[in-house]
C-alpha positions, 0 to 999 in steps of 0.5 A, spaced: 930 758 579 929 760 571 923 761 569 922 762 561 914 761 561 907 763 559 900 762 561 898 757 565 902 751 566 909 754 567 908 759 571 903 754 575 909 751 577 914 756 578 908 760 582 909 754 587 916 753 587 916 760 589 911 760 594 916 754 597 923 758 597 925 759 590 927 764 587 924 765 580 926 770 575 921 769 570 924 771 563 919 775 559 919 779 552 921 785 552 913 791 550 909 783 550 911 780 555 907 773 557 901 774 554 898 771 560 899 779 561 893 780 556 888 776 557 883 780 561 883 786 565 879 783 570 883 785 577 883 793 577 884 792 571 890 787 570 889 781 568 886 774 573 889 769 570 896 773 571 894 774 578 894 767 579 900 764 576 905 769 578 906 771 585 913 770 588 916 772 581 920 777 579 921 779 571 927 780 567 925 783 560 930 780 556 930 779 548 934 772 547 934 773 540 939 777 541 947 775 541 947 779 548 940 777 550 943 770 550 949 772 553 945 774 560 941 767 560 947 763 559 950 767 565 942 767 569 944 759 567 951 758 570 949 760 576 942 757 577 939 750 580 933 749 575 930 752 569 923 751 567 921 752 560 914 751 556 916 753 549 914 749 543 920 745 542 922 747 536 923 754 540 926 751 546 932 748 541 933 755 537 935 757 544 939 752 546 935 749 551 935 743 549 936 736 554 944 735 550 946 742 550 944 745 557 946 737 560 954 739 557 954 746 559 951 746 567 951 738 569 948 740 575 942 744 573 935 741 574 932 742 566 924 741 566 921 741 558 913 743 559 910 741 552 903 739 549 905 732 546 913 730 548 919 734 547 920 729 540 915 723 537 910 724 532 907 730 535 912 734 537 912 740 534 904 740 534 901 746 538 897 744 544 893 747 548 888 745 554 882 743 551 886 740 545 889 735 550 883 733 554 879 733 547 886 729 545 888 725 552 880 722 552 878 727 557 872 730 553 870 722 551 868 721 557 865 729 561 859 732 559 852 728 555 850 723 551 850 727 545 856 732 546 862 731 548 865 736 553 871 739 556 872 740 563 869 747 566 878 749 569 884 748 565 886 741 568 890 739 563 894 745 563 893 746 571 895 738 572 902 739 568 903 745 572 903 741 578 906 734 576 912 739 573 913 741 580 913 735 583 919 732 579 922 738 580 922 738 588 924 730 586 929 730 581 933 736 586 933 730 592 936 726 588 941 731 586 943 731 594 945 724 592 947 724 586 951 731 585 948 730 578 942 735 575 936 731 570 931 732 565 925 733 565 920 732 559 914 733 561 907 733 557 902 735 558 898 729 554 902 725 559 899 728 566 892 728 563 893 721 561 894 719 568 886 722 570 883 716 564 887 711 567 882 707 570 878 708 563 884 706 560 885 701 564 877 698 564 878 699 556 885 695 555 883 689 560 875 689 559 872 692 554 869 697 558 867 703 554 864 708 559 858 713 558 858 720 558 854 723 564 854 728 566 851 729 573 853 722 577 859 718 577 861 713 571 864 707 577 860 708 583 853 709 585 850 712 589 855 718 586 851 724 583 846 729 583 839 730 585 833 736 585 830 738 592 822 739 592 824 747 593 829 746 586 835 747 590 840 741 588 844 736 591 850 732 590 851 725 595 856 720 595 855 713 598 861 708 597 860 703 602 855 698 602 854 699 610 852 708 608 848 705 603 844 702 609 844 708 612 843 713 607 835 709 605 834 708 613 835 714 616 836 719 611 830 716 604 827 712 611 825 707 605 827 700 608 824 696 604 830 700 598 835 698 603 833 690 603 833 689 595 837 685 592 838 690 586 841 695 590 846 690 595 853 691 593 855 697 590 856 693 583 850 690 583 847 699 584 852 701 578 850 696 575 842 699 575 844 705 576 839 708 571 834 704 573 836 706 582 837 714 579 830 715 578 828 712 584 831 717 589 829 722 584 823 722 587 824 720 594 828 728 593 823 731 589 818 729 596 823 733 600 826 740 601 833 742 601 834 744 608 831 737 611 835 732 606 842 736 608 840 735 615 838 727 615 846 727 610 848 730 616 846 726 622 846 720 618 855 722 618 853 722 610 858 726 604 854 730 600 855 738 597 852 744 594 852 747 588 855 752 588 857 759 584 863 763 584 858 767 589 858 761 593 864 759 593 868 766 595 864 766 602 865 759 603 866 759 610 871 754 610 875 760 605 874 764 609 876 760 615 882 757 611 884 765 608 884 762 601 883 770 599 885 775 601 886 783 600 892 786 597 894 791 591 896 793 584 904 795 584 900 802 584 897 801 590 890 799 588 885 794 593 884 788 590 882 781 592 888 775 591 888 768 591 893 765 596 896 759 594 896 753 598 903 752 598 904 760 600 899 758 606 902 752 608 910 755 607 910 763 608 918 765 608 923 770 609 925 769 601 917 771 599 919 776 592 912 780 594 904 777 593 903 780 587 906 779 580 911 783 578 911 788 572 914 787 566 921 788 567 920 790 574 927 787 576 931 787 569 936 793 572 938 790 579 937 781 576 942 784 571 946 789 575 948 782 581 950 779 574 955 785 572 953 786 565 950 792 562 942 793 564 941 796 558 943 790 553 939 785 557 934 788 552 938 785 546 940 792 544 939 799 548 932 800 551 929 796 544 922 793 545 921 797 552 912 798 553 910 803 558 910 797 563 918 797 562 917 804 564 915 804 571 922 801 573 
């Protein structure tokens, strides 16, 4: 698999496929590499973003603007099953990575092109970053307070696009087993983000319903939100069935009158009176400590969550039990903690290319030598663009 990628969506998709056993050759610019390498220095002087996105890969530094670099890329593509790239559509076209060109040269190749608004169309040339897509796809219109739209706190448009790209590549590979033919996959961040917005889109298109921004409650289920206890700690509860509502009233807050209240008998009724209901429940929670409420919720087998910060997550007993974070080391032996991907934990395999991300150009000589080419020429011109990371090879 050839990965011509940067930032988040492309690298996440190829990291996951690498965890599943694919040999991922990551093509990077000589000297600079993937710009996510330089976003922070939080992992023993290296980028946390890059560590998160780029394990299980080989790094090859290629100057794709040079004839020799392009020739090396062509040789790599001729032996590849998949190419994933998230270059701007115009850049991809200049490099010969457009659908028609690759399909004619490599008919069995799976060509996955990730972009913001699609490879063609009225916004194909627009720059697209995560928060911009969140805004365009409507996610910010339902996130935040009534006065202030906000982004989702993680790069959800980038991340979800990476997940969809990996899924679609696997589907295309399965299809090729039957047909013998490759496929072009046009994966747009806007398309993927609108998947999350689907219920809101359909509610408006069919019933004219516009969901408001509610920062700590669900739009369509009640009670489902955050409440503060007498000790100042906040708990999120989720009551999704009418039978659960009855149990919650009788066993947790011990209010039979509320359980029998006609305005709250069904979820549709509770959502209709959500403001009134939330105010009523807030008074109940303020009379009990978080320990008392949590114990009652457990005893009633009802869903809840604590509002954890990053320290709580790192030390969460489930995180520890499932091995989501483990000790690793940088290329020069400095100890670090790293996030272990879901696919890696399930599909640990003998073809693993390393749990740490590669140094820039770390595998250039080995990969190009296997092609029978001059490893210096893979940089475009002999020695061009070699930075301090390349010199460590």
